[in-house]
C-alpha positions, -999 to 999 in steps of 0.1 A, spaced: 517 -542 -279 526 -541 -235 502 -541 -210 524 -504 -195 518 -504 -152 528 -468 -135 535 -470 -101 553 -445 -75 589 -459 -69 612 -481 -88 611 -502 -55 573 -512 -60 581 -515 -93 612 -541 -95 589 -558 -66 559 -561 -94 578 -571 -118 591 -605 -98 552 -612 -105 540 -603 -135 563 -612 -162 583 -596 -199 539 -588 -211 541 -560 -185 561 -528 -184 568 -512 -156 572 -476 -146 569 -453 -113 558 -417 -113 579 -410 -84 550 -400 -65 525 -371 -76 530 -355 -111 503 -327 -106 503 -300 -75 490 -266 -69 518 -238 -80 539 -229 -53 541 -192 -61 503 -183 -65 468 -199 -46 459 -222 -74 426 -222 -59 395 -207 -81 372 -197 -52 347 -183 -74 340 -218 -95 338 -246 -68 373 -240 -57 386 -257 -87 425 -267 -81 448 -252 -109 470 -282 -108 505 -275 -124 536 -304 -136 565 -295 -114 597 -284 -138 617 -311 -121 586 -336 -130 583 -324 -168 606 -348 -183 599 -378 -164 563 -371 -177 566 -360 -212 584 -398 -213 556 -419 -196 533 -400 -219 551 -414 -246 558 -446 -238 518 -451 -228 506 -443 -261 518 -478 -280 506 -496 -247 479 -529 -251 465 -520 -213 472 -490 -188 476 -499 -153 474 -476 -123 490 -496 -96 491 -466 -70 490 -471 -33 455 -481 -19 443 -449 -5 429 -416 -9 469 -403 -19 471 -433 -43 437 -426 -54 442 -387 -67 480 -400 -79 461 -421 -108 436 -398 -110 464 -373 -117 483 -396 -145 453 -405 -159 448 -364 -167 478 -357 -178 480 -390 -205 448 -377 -215 457 -343 -219 491 -347 -237 488 -385 -253 483 -382 -290 460 -412 -286 432 -402 -262 426 -430 -237 393 -452 -246 371 -459 -211 382 -493 -207 418 -490 -219 430 -478 -183 424 -499 -153 431 -489 -117 445 -516 -96 445 -517 -59 462 -539 -35 474 -540 3 501 -557 0 527 -566 -28 526 -602 -26 521 -627 -56 487 -641 -48 477 -600 -41 489 -589 -68 482 -610 -94 443 -605 -80 441 -574 -80 452 -574 -120 424 -601 -121 400 -581 -108 405 -542 -119 381 -514 -117 375 -475 -124 392 -450 -102 370 -437 -71 361 -405 -78 349 -401 -44 381 -411 -30 398 -383 -53 377 -357 -44 384 -360 -6 422 -359 -11 416 -328 -35 397 -313 -8 420 -318 23 448 -304 -2 422 -272 -8 416 -267 21 447 -267 37 461 -245 10 427 -221 18 444 -223 54 482 -218 45 481 -192 21 459 -170 36 474 -172 74 510 -176 65 514 -142 54 495 -129 82 518 -142 102 551 -132 86 534 -93 92 521 -98 124 545 -119 145 577 -127 126 586 -138 90 590 -170 76 565 -186 98 534 -205 88 502 -216 98 482 -249 90 449 -265 97 465 -293 113 504 -281 122 492 -256 143 469 -274 165 490 -296 172 514 -269 180 484 -256 203 483 -294 220 525 -290 228 519 -250 237 492 -258 259 508 -287 280 541 -265 287 522 -235 293 501 -263 319 537 -273 331 548 -235 336 515 -228 359 521 -264 379 528 -256 418 542 -289 437 532 -295 468 550 -318 496 544 -349 507 552 -382 521 556 -421 514 563 -445 538 574 -481 532 579 -511 559 604 -536 550 585 -567 563 593 -604 570 574 -635 583 601 -642 607 633 -629 611 651 -649 588 619 -649 562 618 -636 527 616 -595 531 588 -578 514 575 -541 514 543 -531 525 535 -491 520 513 -470 543 479 -466 530 453 -454 564 461 -434 598 433 -450 615 403 -448 591 419 -420 574 433 -422 540 470 -416 546 480 -378 540 517 -369 552 523 -333 538 556 -327 556 587 -340 579 572 -333 610 539 -355 605 559 -381 590 588 -382 618 555 -383 641 544 -415 621 576 -435 617 584 -431 653 555 -448 661 557 -474 634 592 -481 643 579 -498 678 542 -506 661 532 -546 665 523 -557 623 505 -584 617 485 -601 586 448 -592 587 440 -601 551 452 -619 521 437 -619 485 445 -635 450 428 -636 421 445 -646 384 441 -622 364 441 -620 325 466 -603 304 453 -599 268 477 -588 239 478 -557 216 459 -556 186 483 -554 157 497 -519 151 477 -489 129 501 -464 118 493 -441 150 504 -468 173 534 -484 152 549 -446 152 544 -446 188 556 -479 195 588 -477 172 597 -442 192 593 -454 227 614 -490 218 634 -481 187 639 -439 196 627 -439 160 608 -408 151 578 -405 130 591 -396 96 619 -424 102 599 -451 112 576 -444 81 604 -442 58 613 -475 63 579 -489 65 578 -477 35 607 -497 23 593 -528 41 561 -524 23 577 -519 -9 601 -544 -10 568 -574 -1 574 -580 38 550 -558 54 513 -551 43 503 -510 37 519 -493 64 493 -461 65 460 -473 82 441 -466 109 424 -497 108 433 -532 129 409 -553 110 429 -588 97 422 -606 65 410 -647 75 440 -659 53 466 -641 72 445 -654 110 448 -689 100 487 -685 87 495 -669 119 474 -694 142 490 -722 123 525 -711 130 523 -702 167 506 -738 172 538 -749 150 565 -733 171 549 -730 203 524 -754 206 485 -758 215 481 -743 248 495 -708 236 467 -710 210 435 -694 219 402 -714 212 388 -685 192 408 -667 165 408 -630 181 396 -603 157 397 -564 168 379 -534 167 391 -500 157 381 -476 181 381 -446 159 344 -447 137 365 -436 108 386 -468 105 385 -478 74 380 -513 79 385 -529 45 421 -518 46 440 -541 67 463 -536 98 501 -535 95 514 -566 96 537 -593 79 532 -606 51 543 -644 55 540 -643 94 566 -676 87 599 -651 77 613 -638 113 634 -608 114 666 -628 112 654 -647 80 651 -613 62 671 -611 29 701 -586 35 681 -555 40 693 -524 69 692 -525 102 666 -502 107 642 -521 84 651 -555 103 643 -537 141 610 -522 126 601 -552 109 609 -572 141 582 -550 160 557 -557 133 559 -595 134 562 -602 170 528 -575 174 509 -597 146 521 -630 159 511 -620 200 475 -604 189 468 -641 181 481 -657 212 459 -671 243 464 -642 270 492 -644 300 476 -651 333 490 -637 362 482 -643 398 481 -612 421 485 -612 454 475 -583 478 490 -587 514 468 -562 541 484 -562 571 482 -537 600 504 -522 626 497 -516 658 512 -486 676 497 -452 694 476 -455 662 462 -483 642 483 -483 608 467 -500 574 497 -509 553 493 -528 519 518 -552 496 508 -560 461 528 -595 446 523 -608 412 535 -636 396 534 -652 362 512 -686 361 512 -689 327 531 -666 299 512 -668 274 517 -641 249 547 -625 268 567 -661 251 573 -642 225 590 -612 238 626 -618 255 609 -601 285 577 -599 303 559 -564 301 552 -569 343 579 -572 366 574 -602 388 572 -595 427 567 -624 447 552 -629 484 559 -648 512 532 -675 518 516 -658 546 478 -656 565 455 -638 583 469 -636 619 504 -643 611 527 -619 626 554 -597 610 587 -589 621 597 -551 610 631 -544 591 633 -513 585 609 -481 583 616 -459 555 600 -425 549 603 -410 516 599 -374 508 578 -369 475 565 -335 449 536 -336 435 551 -338 395 535 -315 366 520 -332 336 548 -345 316 559 -328 282 550 -346 257 571 -369 235 566 -373 193 550 -408 206 526 -389 232 515 -361 207 507 -382 177 485 -409 206 466 -373 217 461 -364 179 443 -393 170 421 -398 203 415 -355 190 407 -371 159 434 -346 149 449 -353 109 449 -386 96 481 -417 99 497 -403 67 495 -370 83 515 -374 117 551 -377 106 550 -344 82 529 -325 108 557 -332 133 583 -326 110 571 -289 100 569 -282 137 606 -286 139 616 -275 103 595 -237 116 614 -239 145 584 -240 165 593 -270 189 622 -286 202 636 -318 215 647 -318 249 663 -343 275 646 -377 272 625 -373 238 607 -348 253 592 -318 228 588 -281 241 580 -254 222 599 -222 214 598 -186 220 583 -184 183 558 -215 187 543 -204 221 538 -171 198 524 -182 173 501 -201 190 491 -171 210 484 -149 177 457 -180 162 440 -186 197 433 -147 200 421 -142 166 410 -179 152 403 -200 182 375 -212 160 397 -224 135 418 -237 155 396 -253 180 401 -290 189 362 -303 178 365 -279 151 396 -293 134 377 -332 142 350 -324 122 367 -309 95 382 -345 95 350 -361 94 337 -339 63 362 -353 42 355 -386 55 321 -378 41 334 -367 8 355 -401 4 324 -420 15 302 -400 -12 278 -382 9 289 -350 8 305 -326 -24 335 -309 -20 325 -275 -33 302 -274 1 322 -286 26 349 -258 12 321 -232 9 309 -233 43 346 -229 56 354 -204 31 336 -178 38 341 -170 72 374 -173 71 379 -154 41 359 -127 61 379 -130 93 415 -129 77 407 -93 64 393 -79 94 427 -94 113 447 -80 90 433 -44 91 429 -47 128 451 -67 148 482 -54 162 519 -69 158 524 -95 184 559 -94 194 580 -128 202 598 -129 238 634 -129 233 651 -151 262 679 -127 278 714 -135 292 738 -125 314 766 -126 287 778 -96 270 791 -93 236 827 -89 232 828 -71 203 803 -40 211 791 -51 244 757 -49 243 738 -80 261 735 -115 244 703 -132 238 688 -164 228 681 -169 193 671 -198 171 683 -211 141 679 -242 116 699 -266 142 684 -249 178 693 -222 196 724 -200 198 735 -166 212 732 -136 194 742 -100 199 709 -80 206 728 -52 184 719 -66 154 719 -63 131 740 -39 140 761 -63 153 762 -100 138 781 -117 161 768 -148 176 783 -178 197 771 -216 202 747 -216 231 753 -255 242 762 -275 271 796 -275 285 807 -316 286 838 -309 306 860 -323 279 887 -305 257 885 -303 222 903 -330 203 913 -313 169 923 -278 189 934 -284 219 917 -253 237 879 -250 232 856 -270 251 836 -298 238 798 -285 239 766 -307 231 745 -295 203 715 -304 181 704 -310 148 673 -294 136 658 -330 134 665 -324 174 699 -349 171 727 -343 197 760 -338 183 795 -323 196 811 -296 183 839 -268 199 826 -241 218 858 -221 198 830 -224 165 839 -208 141 879 -208 146 872 -247 152 854 -266 131 853 -299 151 823 -316 149 809 -350 159 781 -380 163 793 -395 191 806 -380 230 845 -376 230 866 -395 250 895 -417 232 886 -420 200 858 -398 176 839 -408 151 832 -382 129 803 -377 112 788 -396 82 786 -372 48 747 -373 47 747 -351 75 780 -336 82 780 -321 121 801 -299 107 768 -282 83 750 -283 113 775 -259 130 775 -237 102 744 -228 101 744 -210 135 762 -178 117 733 -163 104 706 -153 135 668 -161 124 653 -124 115 630 -104 136 615 -84 111 
């Protein structure tokens, strides 16, 4: 009789096989084996909010095979992931096996094993110290699933009735959308003010090093130049002024490394450095974890094992020398009070393995591993020392002006050494002293305008979700993906995110009638409640009842009393060539398109995209225009669609790279045919 091990994925199973040997049979459950039903509510609110779990049809064959295999097993090990989701998968597996198995499991026949990295030492240690399933963790995951079902199942149909069909609401999803919409409205309401910055190019002598100083004060007042007329007066005076050094100050600043990655900081950094969307980052990280290269990738902890720290410090000393090693080990503390310190940060399982030493892996895996590896190494390195110099300058004209030049120079690179480019730009000022005279080279007035807060990117949205306590590491990527899928947000130029009219109207409706449910602090408090369940401090029924009673009554009231809220349609100057009615902007699965305002009587649609100024390389008649897939990925297509089906991932020049099979750009074009329903 063999030992039987169940994990979630085939990749994880293959990796474990290397360590456990022939006495163990390892199979993959392919994720959850039970879930709430899709076609019904699936929660018994009258009996402690008991979920009605079902086995999906596409899992039935696999489940039956799995159950049959366990019947002759010597021991059953549940080796699912080390978080609430993994604990719930293990519990559901056990329930299914107990219900379907001919030989009921004894109390000691099943064992739960948990490891945060898939290495031989970690795996063997976990199998040497099995435990029972943690019911508190299961309850917490179950509570999240039920809570999300309560909100989604009740509010989504309400949105269909009061706003637009095929919409959805979610406890975390809608709060994330609210952040995006409120930022957009801040931008729309912003009034830009003119102001002027004046820089002066100076040198110690006529042939000395040129440096730039910025005007700080006019007399004793802080500079405040509002228009060109005021700027011209100051510039005229500075042109004839006498310049001298009034003070020089230099100090050494210590620049400390960042802590190792958590899920959110990995997603943010991968978005900024690699251009990865969160879903892509998590998919690549999962592959790295399952193949044993990194620790578990869903974590909010910056904790590191003593063994990992010691191994990293040894690598630093051997590779870079002792001067790059701080006297004491660096230990980091999570800013979130909810971080699970028993977990580790995301780190390489073997610091000796650099990205170029990885075996045959995808380029995405290599790039992401390199980010993780470098972040782990630098977090244990000595701080960089940067000499920061401030030079204050006096300009004597009709008035006295104060200017300042700032310089910085790396004295010791410390952890910067790991990166090809230091994260600061050096600006070295000349050696000057108080009282030195300076030559003026050029006065440069610059007109500026105050700017609104920037639109969110996926990285900054994740940052603010975490800062506000909204969601958990496992929810960030799917939340953002859902917002795209529901056409609530769209990707703009430069990785920016903007809400669509549908997104704005959805938030308006939810905030008008359910502002308490989608309040930032309320959402964070619900996360606290779920954490309390995980820690055994609260029970699921009490938490659910506290929410459900008032929520159910409010849904009933809004269903009866609320008026339908209309989605604003963006009008255009174009006229439908088929019926003569105005064309309007609508949203389909793959972004914006033009549709006749006479729909459904007239179903004319046209592409709405940026013209590149190039002729289509296929039909030679249409223009190449920029379009976007449902994920916001840019592709190029012909303006003569549907007559011409040209599509490309690369901007056409002399040579065109056709779209790969896995996501044909032609498919994206064809999705524009039917406008989204307004019913």
